[in-house]
N, C-alpha and C positions, 0 to 999 in steps of 0.2 A: 275257673281260676277264682281264688278268694278275692273279695272286694278290698281295695286299699282303704286304710283307716283315714277318716277325714281329719282335717286340721284341728278341730275342736277336741279330739281325743287326747291332745297334749295338755289340755286344761286340767285343773284339779278334779279329782273324782269326789263327788258330793256324798256318795254312799260308800258302804264298805264297813267291815268289822272294825278296822282301826279308827275309822271316822266316828264310830259309835252309833251307826244306823240300827234301828230297832224295828222288828216286825210287831205290829200292834194287833193284827187279826189275820186269819186265813181260813177260808171255807173248808179246806181239806188238805191234810198233809200225810196221806196214807203211805206213799212210797218214799217221800223225802221232804224234809222240812223247808218252809219258805225262807228261813234264815240263810240257807245255803246260797241264795241268790246274791248275798252280800259277801261271800267268802273271798279272802285274798288269794291271789294266785290263779293259774289256769285250772279248769275243771280236770278231775282225775277219773280214770275208769279201770276197773278190774273185771274182766269178763267172767271170772269165776266167783265173784262176791255175791252172795244171796243171804237174806235173813228171813225171819218169820213173816215179813210183809211182802217179800218178793225180791226182785233184783235191786241191789244197792246202786243208787244213782247219786251223782254229785250235782245237785241242783234242787229245785222245787218241783216235785211231781205229785199230782193229785191222782186219786183212783179213777178208774173208768166210770164216768157218771152214769147213774141209772135213775136219776130223779130230775125234775124240772130245774132250769137255771144254768148257771155257769160258775166256774171257780174264780176267786179273786182274793187278793190280799192287800193289807194296808201297811205302808212303810213310812216311818218317821226318818227323814234324812239326818245323818249325823252332822252335815254342814249345810245350812240353808243358803240359798242364793239363786242366781239366774242360771237356769238350765239351758245349755247350748246344744245338747244332743244326748241320745241314749245308744249304747251298744247292747244288743240282746244276743246272747250266745247260747246256741242249742247244742253245743258239743256233746256227742255221744248219745243224744236223744234221736235215734235214727229211725224208729218206728213208733215212738211214744212221744214225740215232740208236740207242743201245742200248735194246732194248725193256724190259729189267728190270735193276735194279741192287741190290746190297746192300753194306753197309759194316761191316767188323769192325775191332776195335781191341785193342791190347795195351799194357802198360806195361813197357818193357825198358830196362835200363841199358846204355849203350854201343851198339855196332854189332851187327847181326845177323851170325852167323858166316859166311855165304856172302859178305858184302860184304868182309870182311877188310881191304882197303886203305883203309877209311874210308867215310864216308857218300856220297861222290861217285864211288865206283869204277864204279858202273853206268853213269853218264852221262859218264864220262871220254872216251868216243868217241861219234860220232853213232849213234843207234839207228834212225833213220827207215829204213824198208825192210827191217827185220830182225825176227827172232823169237828167243826164248830157245832155247838149244841143249838137247838132251836131257839133257846133264850138268848144266847150270844148273838145269833143272827138277827133276831128281832130288835135287839138294842142298837145294832149297827144301822138297821134300816131307817131309824129315826134321825140319824145324822145326815142322811142325804148324800152320802159319798158318791153315789152314782151320778150326782149332778155336778161333781167337781169339773173343773176346766179340763178339756181334752187337749193333751200335748201331742199324743200319737193316736190317730184314729185307728179303728180296727184294720189290721194289716196282716197279710199272710206271712208265715214263717216257713223257712226251709228246714229239712232235717239236719241233724248234727254231724254231717260229713265235713271233712277238713276244708273242702273247697267252697262250702256254702253255709257254714254254721254261724258266721258272724253277720249280724244285721245292724245297719247304722241308720238312725232316725234323727235328722236335725230338728231343732226346735227354734222357732222364730220369736216366740213370746218372751219379752225381756223383763217380765215381772219376777219378783222374789217368791220362791216356793219353799215350803217346809215339809210337806207330806205328799206321798204318792199312793195312788191306787193302781195296782197291776191287775188287769183283767185277762183271764184265759178264756178263749172261746173255742170249745166249751170246757176242755180239761186237757191234761197231759203234763208235759215237763219242759222246763227251761233251765239251763245250767247256771248262767250268770246274767245279771242286769247291771250294767255300769252307767252311772249318771254323771255326765261331765258338764262343768260350768264354772262360774265365777262366784266365789264365796262372798256374801254380803253380810258382814258382821254388824250387829246393832251396837255401835260404839256408844250410844246413849245409855246402854246398860252397864258400861264399864266404868268403875270407879278406881282411880289410882291414887296412891299416896304421893307425897312430894318427891320421894326418891325412888318410887316403884317404876320398873321398866316393863315393857311388853314386847314380845317378839313380832315385829311388823312384817317379817318375811314369811312367817309360818302360814301354811295352807289354811289352817283354821281361822286365821285372822285376815284372810284375803290376799295373801302373797301368791303371785303367779310367775312361773318360769316362762317368760315371754318368748325367748329365742336363744339359739346357741349356734356356735360355729360348727359343732359336731355333737351328735347324740347317738353314737354308734352302739353303745352298751347301756345307755340309760338316759332318761330325760332330766333336765334341770329341776322339774317339779318334784322329783324324788328327794332332792336335798331339803325340801321345805316341809316334809311330812312330820307327823307327831312322834316325839321321842327319838332315840338314836336308831340308826339303821339296824335292821334284823340280819342282814347279810350283805355280801358284796354287790348283789343285784339291786339293792335298795339305795342307790345313789346316782350321781351323774358321772358317767365314764365315757371318755372319748376314744376313738381309735388312735393307734400310734401314728405319729406324724410320718408319712412315707418319705418326706423330704429331709428327715434328720440326717446329719452328716455321718459319714462312716466312722469318724472318731470325734468324740465330743471334746470341747475345750472350755476353759473357764476364763472369766474376765478378772480384773484386778480386785473386784469385791468377792471373788470366789463363786460367782453365779455362772451358770452354764451359758455359753454363747449359742444362740438358737436361731434357726431360720424362720421360726414362726411360733405361734402359740394357739391355744384354744380359749374361748370366752363364752359367757352366757349373761343374759340380762334378766334381772328379777324386778318385777313391779311390786312395790310394797302395798300392804293392805290399807295403809293410811300414810300421810306425810308425817315425818318425825325427825327428831334430832337424834342421830345415831350415837349411842353411848358405849356400845360394846359390840364386838363381832366374835363369832365362834366358827371356826373352820374345822370340821371333824373328818379325819381320814380313817375312822373306825373300819376294820376289816381289810383296808387297802394297804398291803404290806410290801408288795412287789410292783405296784402300779400307781403309787401316789405321786402327785405333782412335786417337782423339785421346789417350786416356789409359787407364790400367787400375788396378784395385785388387785386391790379393790378400789373401784371409783364409784362416785355417786353423782346424781343429777336431780334437779327439781324441775318436773314437767307436769304440774297438776292438771293442765288442760288436755293432756293426751289420754286417749282411750287405749285399750289393749290392742286395737287393730291399727291405729294410726301413729303409734309411737315410732319414731325414726332414730335409732341410736347414733347414726352418723351426724344428726343435727343437734343432738343434745350437748349441753355444756358440762362435760364431765370434769369433776375435781377429785383429786386423789384423797381417798379416805384412809387407806392402808397402803403404804409404799410396798414395792416388791419385797416379799418376806419369805424366808426359807421355811419349808414345811417338813414334817417327818412322818414316817409310817404309823398307822394304827394309833392315832393320837388326836385328842381334842385340843386344838390351838385356840386360845382365847386372848383377845386384845381389848383394852378399854381405854377411855379417855384419861383415866387416873394414871395410867402408865406412860402417857404422852404419845401413844401410838396413833390415836385417832384425834385429829384436830380439824374438824369441820363443824363450825358453829351454826350452820344454817340448815333448815329443814330440807329433806330429800324425799323423793318419791320413787326413784329407781336406783338399783345397784348393778354395777357391771363387775363380774368376777372373771379375771384372766388368770389362766393356769399355764405354767411353763414346764416342759414343752407341751405336755399332754397329760392325761391321767384321769384322776377321779377325786370327788369329794362326796362325802356322805351327807353333810349337813351344813347349811349356811344359816346362821342365826344372828340377825342384827337387833338385839334388844334396844329399844329407843323410847324416848319420851314422845308421846303423841302431841301433835300440834293441832289436829282437827279430827273430830269435833270435841273430844274430851281428853284431858291430859293431866299428868301429874304437875306439869308446868304449862299452863295454857299460853299459847301464842295467839296474838290478835290477828289471825289471818284465816280467811275463808278459802280453803284450797279446793272447794268444789267437789 
């Protein structure tokens, strides 16, 4: 039986193509390039696909090693932060999987010296069918990446059958990390590596003009989908991703309410009378004064919510694990408002829709009766530690 995914897999993914993760070095990429570890979506497999290098595999696969040493690669995370765990997926690598793996990490400002021309220099040309040159390997040795902090010690991996392909490794170290070293012992293939955690944005590097806003709910700025009443078809974190949703699976969608009445009725305001609703709570990346909200139902044409309500609370002393929504003092940010299909709904304080003049740290989105949202964007003025309009409050 396949292992159940841990709670931390609901956190933001710090690596991935959309996050901008880059491969900086790999010892060998004969069968498949190391960048495939960061591909979006589940691994794919075509039993009849071959090329001049051999079997086409969706992952990073090195050649069968015939020299001393082991294979490894360096990865610059697209989103730096505290890592809570790794998912290592060996899907379809059933006789060629890596037998053992370890993962090391470091916190580094800027690019590693050998990269030189920027984080994408290594992947500027196709790497499949190649290996690192002796000169490239020598330059890396001087960096001492093999001495980086170990987050996952050398651990056996199972082959890529459906009931044992996913391996979950929790991480207890709460420091901020920017780079990973993935070690294969000694060679082979892995389909995906997903790194989950909490984004730690360096707000000290952010400079905002007097009227400039920043999206405090965005994953890249530290926004976290904390909890939800229902996540049957998608988790709240999906709403906080970069850009607009790529398809209907790239949002938060709940199951249909099984207790919905046999015939719907409306109230005097024309809103549906409902026996319940669905909700989710978003923790912002920093406290802020919310100036605008975007609710995007892109792609959702027959399953969008009839309406939504947005509330906000300020709880700067609460961590991700101890925030209790039932104890928070929620204030209405956007009253229950009708939504429409496949549309980006925008509300701002200039229109009189948003009237909450105090900083907030958490957002609660309630949808009626159920349905989906692609994107929740609360552009706001930062209140700590740097803002377009500084508030004299240390929110911790």
